[in-house]
C-alpha positions as CSV (number, residue, x, y, z in Angstrom):
1,X,0.0,0.0,0.0
2,X,1.5,3.3,-1.1
3,X,1.3,6.4,1.1
4,X,-0.2,9.3,-0.9
5,X,-0.3,11.7,2.0
6,X,2.0,14.8,1.6
7,X,5.3,14.9,3.4
8,X,4.7,17.0,6.5
9,X,8.3,18.3,6.5
10,X,7.9,19.5,2.9
11,X,4.6,21.1,3.7
12,X,6.0,22.9,6.8
13,X,8.9,24.2,4.6
14,X,6.5,25.5,2.1
15,X,4.5,27.2,4.9
16,X,7.8,28.9,6.1
17,X,8.6,30.0,2.5
18,X,5.1,31.4,2.1
19,X,5.4,33.4,5.3
20,X,8.9,34.6,4.2
21,X,7.4,35.7,0.9
22,X,4.7,37.6,2.7
23,X,7.3,39.4,4.9
24,X,9.4,40.2,1.9
25,X,6.4,41.7,0.0
26,X,5.5,43.8,3.1
27,X,9.1,45.0,3.3
28,X,9.0,46.0,-0.3
29,X,5.7,47.8,0.1
30,X,7.3,49.7,3.1
31,X,10.4,50.6,1.0
32,X,8.3,51.6,-2.0
33,X,6.1,53.8,0.1
34,X,9.1,55.5,1.6
35,X,10.5,56.2,-1.9
36,X,7.2,57.6,-3.0
37,X,6.9,59.7,0.1
38,X,10.5,61.0,-0.2
39,X,9.9,62.0,-3.8
40,X,6.6,63.6,-3.1
41,X,7.8,65.4,0.0
42,X,10.9,66.7,-1.8
43,X,8.8,68.1,-4.7
44,X,6.3,69.7,-2.3
45,X,9.0,71.2,-0.1
46,X,10.9,72.8,-3.0
47,X,7.6,73.9,-4.5
48,X,6.7,75.8,-1.3
49,X,10.2,77.3,-0.9
50,X,10.3,78.6,-4.5
51,X,6.6,79.7,-4.6
52,X,6.1,82.2,-7.4
53,X,9.4,81.6,-9.1
54,X,9.0,80.6,-12.8
55,X,9.9,77.0,-13.6
56,X,12.1,76.6,-16.6
57,X,14.2,73.7,-17.8
58,X,17.3,75.2,-16.2
59,X,15.7,76.2,-12.9
60,X,16.4,74.3,-9.6
61,X,12.7,73.7,-9.2
62,X,12.5,71.9,-12.5
63,X,15.4,69.6,-11.7
64,X,14.0,68.8,-8.3
65,X,10.7,67.9,-9.9
66,X,12.4,65.7,-12.4
67,X,14.4,63.9,-9.7
68,X,11.4,63.7,-7.5
69,X,9.5,62.0,-10.3
70,X,12.3,59.6,-10.8
71,X,12.3,58.6,-7.1
72,X,8.5,58.2,-7.2
73,X,8.8,56.2,-10.4
74,X,11.4,53.9,-8.7
75,X,9.0,53.4,-5.8
76,X,6.1,52.5,-8.2
77,X,8.5,50.2,-10.1
78,X,9.6,48.5,-6.9
79,X,6.1,47.8,-5.6
80,X,5.0,46.5,-9.0
81,X,8.0,44.2,-9.3
82,X,7.7,43.0,-5.7
83,X,4.0,42.1,-6.3
84,X,4.9,40.3,-9.5
85,X,7.7,38.4,-7.8
86,X,5.4,37.5,-4.9
87,X,2.7,36.1,-7.2
88,X,5.3,34.0,-9.0
89,X,6.6,32.6,-5.8
90,X,3.2,31.7,-4.5
91,X,2.4,29.9,-7.8
92,X,5.7,28.0,-7.5
93,X,4.9,27.0,-3.9
94,X,1.6,25.5,-5.0
95,X,3.3,23.1,-7.3
96,X,4.1,19.7,-5.8
97,X,7.6,19.7,-7.2
98,X,8.9,23.0,-5.7
99,X,12.5,23.6,-6.7
100,X,14.7,26.6,-6.0
101,X,15.5,28.6,-9.1
102,X,18.0,31.5,-8.8
103,X,16.8,34.8,-10.1
104,X,17.9,38.4,-10.2
105,X,17.5,40.3,-6.9
106,X,15.0,43.1,-6.9
107,X,17.1,44.8,-4.2
108,X,20.1,45.0,-6.6
109,X,17.9,46.4,-9.4
110,X,16.3,49.1,-7.2
111,X,19.6,50.0,-5.6
112,X,21.1,50.3,-9.1
113,X,18.3,52.7,-10.2
114,X,18.8,54.7,-7.0
115,X,22.6,54.9,-7.6
116,X,21.9,56.2,-11.2
117,X,19.5,58.8,-9.8
118,X,22.0,59.9,-7.1
119,X,24.9,60.1,-9.7
120,X,22.6,62.2,-12.0
121,X,21.8,64.5,-9.1
122,X,25.5,64.8,-8.2
123,X,26.6,65.5,-11.7
124,X,23.8,68.1,-12.2
125,X,24.8,69.9,-8.9
126,X,28.4,69.7,-9.9
127,X,27.8,71.1,-13.3
128,X,25.8,74.0,-11.9
129,X,28.5,74.7,-9.3
130,X,31.1,74.9,-12.1
131,X,29.0,77.1,-14.3
132,X,28.3,79.6,-11.5
């Protein structure tokens, strides 16, 4: 007589992986909301400080708005990718033959985007400092 009941150790491991995936998604939501909040807050603060000053493509307010939008966009991208990754992980956990498959880290991607934004900000400020 063959035993068709699931292996309880495997099921407990899947349960732990499911809970870990939930925690990871919540951490990405928190990080994404922080990025969106920072971008929004930066734009609003500069907008209030420079109230009444015309916004042109060379003005500081324009550059801050662009960088704020990039930061907000990074937050939106992060939350979308984290949700997509979470759904894929849940689908993989539901399969009876769950195997680990290496994939690109979302943290590395988001940190790369933030580094690009930071370097852009640095170069823009440096260029303006040299011009003035």
